[in-house]
C-alpha positions as CSV (number, residue, x, y, z in Angstrom):
1,M,131.8,241.8,146.6
2,S,132.0,244.9,148.8
3,L,133.6,248.2,148.3
4,P,135.4,250.0,151.2
5,A,134.3,253.6,151.6
6,S,137.9,254.7,151.1
7,D,137.9,253.1,147.6
8,Q,134.9,255.2,146.4
9,P,135.7,257.1,143.2
10,V,135.9,260.9,143.4
11,S,132.5,262.3,142.5
12,T,132.5,264.9,139.7
13,P,129.7,266.7,137.8
14,P,128.4,264.7,134.9
15,P,129.1,265.8,131.4
16,P,126.3,267.9,129.7
17,L,123.6,265.8,128.1
18,V,123.3,266.2,124.3
19,Y,120.0,264.6,123.3
20,A,119.9,263.5,119.7
21,P,117.7,260.4,119.7
22,P,117.5,258.1,116.6
23,A,114.6,258.6,114.3
24,G,111.8,256.2,113.6
25,M,109.4,253.9,115.5
26,P,111.2,251.4,117.8
27,R,110.8,247.8,116.8
28,I,107.8,246.1,118.4
29,V,108.8,242.5,119.2
30,F,105.4,241.4,120.5
31,A,101.9,243.0,120.8
32,D,98.5,241.8,122.0
33,E,95.6,243.3,123.9
34,A,97.5,243.2,127.2
35,L,101.0,244.2,126.6
36,L,103.8,245.3,124.2
37,V,107.4,244.3,124.1
38,I,109.6,246.8,122.4
39,D,113.3,246.7,121.4
40,K,114.5,250.2,122.5
41,P,117.4,251.8,120.6
42,A,120.3,253.3,122.4
43,G,120.0,257.1,122.7
44,L,116.2,257.3,123.2
45,L,114.7,258.2,126.5
46,S,112.2,255.7,127.9
47,V,109.9,258.5,129.1
48,P,110.0,262.3,128.5
49,G,112.8,264.2,130.2
50,R,112.7,267.8,131.5
51,G,112.0,270.6,129.0
52,P,110.7,270.5,125.4
53,S,114.1,269.5,124.1
54,H,113.8,266.2,125.9
55,A,110.1,265.5,125.2
56,D,110.7,262.8,122.6
57,S,110.7,259.4,124.1
58,L,109.9,255.7,123.5
59,A,106.7,256.1,125.5
60,G,105.5,259.0,123.3
61,R,106.4,257.2,120.1
62,I,104.6,254.0,121.1
63,Q,101.6,255.9,122.4
64,A,101.1,257.5,119.1
65,E,100.2,254.1,117.7
66,Y,98.9,252.5,121.0
67,P,97.3,255.2,123.0
68,D,96.6,252.9,126.0
69,A,100.3,251.8,126.4
70,R,101.8,252.6,129.8
71,I,105.4,252.3,131.0
72,V,106.0,249.9,133.9
73,H,109.8,249.9,133.9
74,R,112.6,251.9,132.2
75,L,115.9,251.5,130.5
76,D,118.6,254.2,130.7
77,M,118.7,256.4,127.6
78,A,122.1,255.0,126.7
79,T,120.9,251.4,127.1
80,S,119.3,249.4,124.3
81,G,117.1,246.3,124.4
82,L,113.9,244.8,125.6
83,L,111.2,246.8,127.5
84,V,107.6,245.9,128.2
85,M,104.6,248.3,128.3
86,A,101.2,247.6,129.7
87,R,98.0,248.3,127.8
88,G,95.6,250.0,130.2
89,P,95.6,250.6,134.0
90,L,94.7,247.1,135.1
91,I,97.6,245.4,133.2
92,E,99.9,248.2,134.4
93,R,99.0,247.3,138.0
94,R,99.6,243.6,137.4
95,L,102.9,244.1,135.7
96,S,104.1,246.6,138.2
97,I,103.4,244.1,141.0
98,A,105.3,241.4,139.0
99,F,108.3,243.7,138.8
100,Q,108.1,244.6,142.5
101,Q,107.9,240.9,143.5
102,R,110.9,240.1,141.2
103,Q,108.8,237.8,139.1
104,V,110.3,239.3,135.9
105,D,113.6,237.8,134.6
106,K,115.9,240.3,133.0
107,R,119.3,239.6,131.5
108,Y,121.8,242.1,129.9
109,M,124.9,241.8,127.8
110,A,127.7,244.2,128.4
111,V,131.3,244.7,127.3
112,V,133.5,245.8,130.1
113,A,137.1,246.9,130.6
114,G,139.5,244.1,131.7
115,C,138.3,240.7,132.9
116,P,136.4,240.4,136.2
117,Q,137.8,237.9,138.7
118,P,136.4,235.5,139.6
119,E,134.7,235.2,136.2
120,Q,131.3,234.4,137.8
121,G,129.9,236.0,140.9
122,E,127.7,238.5,142.6
123,I,128.1,242.2,143.4
124,S,126.2,243.4,146.5
125,L,126.7,247.1,146.9
126,P,124.0,249.5,148.2
127,L,123.2,252.4,145.9
128,I,121.9,255.9,146.4
129,T,121.5,259.0,144.2
130,D,124.6,261.3,144.1
131,W,122.4,264.4,144.6
132,P,125.0,267.1,143.8
133,N,125.8,265.2,140.5
134,R,122.5,263.9,139.3
135,P,121.6,261.7,137.5
136,R,124.7,259.9,138.8
137,Q,124.2,257.2,141.4
138,K,126.9,256.0,143.9
139,V,127.7,253.3,146.4
140,D,126.9,254.2,150.0
141,L,127.5,251.5,152.5
142,E,125.6,253.4,155.3
143,I,122.3,254.6,153.8
144,G,122.3,253.1,150.2
145,K,119.5,250.8,149.2
146,P,120.4,247.1,148.9
147,S,121.4,246.2,145.3
148,L,122.4,242.8,143.9
149,T,123.8,241.9,140.5
150,A,125.0,238.5,139.2
151,Y,127.6,238.4,136.5
152,T,129.2,235.8,134.2
153,V,132.1,236.4,131.9
154,V,131.2,234.8,128.5
155,G,134.2,235.9,126.5
156,H,137.4,237.8,126.8
157,D,139.3,239.9,124.2
158,G,142.9,239.8,125.3
159,A,144.1,242.2,122.6
160,G,141.6,244.8,123.6
161,N,141.7,244.0,127.3
162,A,137.9,243.8,127.4
163,S,135.3,241.1,128.3
164,R,131.8,240.3,127.3
165,V,129.7,239.8,130.4
166,E,126.1,238.6,131.0
167,L,124.5,240.6,133.8
168,Q,121.4,239.6,135.8
169,P,120.0,242.3,138.2
170,H,118.2,240.9,141.2
171,T,117.2,244.4,142.2
172,G,116.1,247.3,140.0
173,R,118.1,250.4,141.1
174,S,118.8,253.3,138.8
175,H,122.1,252.7,136.9
176,Q,122.6,249.6,139.0
177,L,124.6,247.6,136.4
178,R,126.7,250.6,135.4
179,V,127.7,251.5,138.9
180,H,128.3,248.0,140.1
181,M,130.7,247.2,137.2
182,M,132.5,250.5,137.7
183,S,132.7,249.9,141.4
184,I,134.6,246.6,141.0
185,G,137.0,248.2,138.5
186,H,135.5,247.0,135.3
187,P,133.4,249.9,133.8
188,I,131.2,249.3,130.8
189,L,132.8,250.6,127.7
190,G,131.3,253.8,126.3
191,D,129.8,254.8,129.6
192,D,130.0,258.6,129.7
193,L,128.8,258.8,133.3
194,Y,130.9,256.2,135.1
195,A,133.8,255.0,133.0
196,D,137.3,256.3,133.1
197,P,138.4,258.3,130.0
198,T,140.0,255.3,128.2
199,S,137.0,253.0,128.7
200,R,134.6,255.8,127.8
201,A,136.4,256.4,124.5
202,A,136.6,252.7,123.7
203,A,133.1,252.6,122.2
204,P,130.8,255.1,120.4
205,R,127.9,254.2,122.7
206,L,127.3,252.5,126.1
207,L,127.8,248.8,125.4
208,L,124.9,247.6,127.5
209,H,121.9,245.8,126.0
210,A,118.8,244.2,127.6
211,T,118.9,240.8,125.8
212,L,116.3,238.8,127.6
213,L,112.9,239.5,129.2
214,G,110.9,236.7,130.8
215,L,107.5,237.3,132.4
216,T,104.1,235.7,133.1
217,H,101.4,237.0,130.8
218,P,99.1,239.1,133.1
219,D,95.9,237.8,131.4
220,T,96.6,234.2,130.4
221,G,99.2,233.2,133.0
222,Q,101.4,231.8,130.3
223,R,105.2,232.2,130.9
224,M,106.7,234.1,128.0
225,E,110.3,234.8,127.1
226,F,111.7,237.3,124.6
227,T,115.2,237.7,123.4
228,S,117.2,240.3,121.5
229,P,120.8,239.8,120.5
230,A,123.2,242.6,121.5
231,P,124.0,244.8,118.5
232,F,127.7,245.0,119.4
């Protein structure tokens, strides 16, 4: 799918961020001497933000128990689900390379407005930071970075005019899934950055969850797969 420049949504300043993360230690799905797999709750930053009011993060909470844990990828604050952390600089390097070489399989579940047509396909739209309205991203057909998302509709709610969609990002741009779904006219429900007012008000949180994480163990070479069902 492509998006003509004339069809770009009008860019507006993002709403003010109110940071009130959920309390408690995130659930650790797997832990060994090389890595940790964590189920991040919605509303918690992956890494500290700017200023003391945004210092609390998943990284900080995990490092209180595992001081050698290091972030190798992130989930948006509003997104929940599976995230891996490396233990020590050597494993961090190996996992970072695996992400760069697209050797890590990531799948997400989302609930979006309407029903995408066709019900299975790919969205290839280049993305770039919307600098006047950070942290928003936007489609830019001229200088945006190549971005590719595969999607499959797995269920449709006719009464609510919404669909449950599995998303597989083949690139790892910031806000990629959110911008891609908005750009084809099917924003993720509860998205306070990209959804229209009706879709934004349709859910109390962003309905986006990292449900599957598949990777090769950086020490043993064993292929591992972790799952977490969407809590919505």
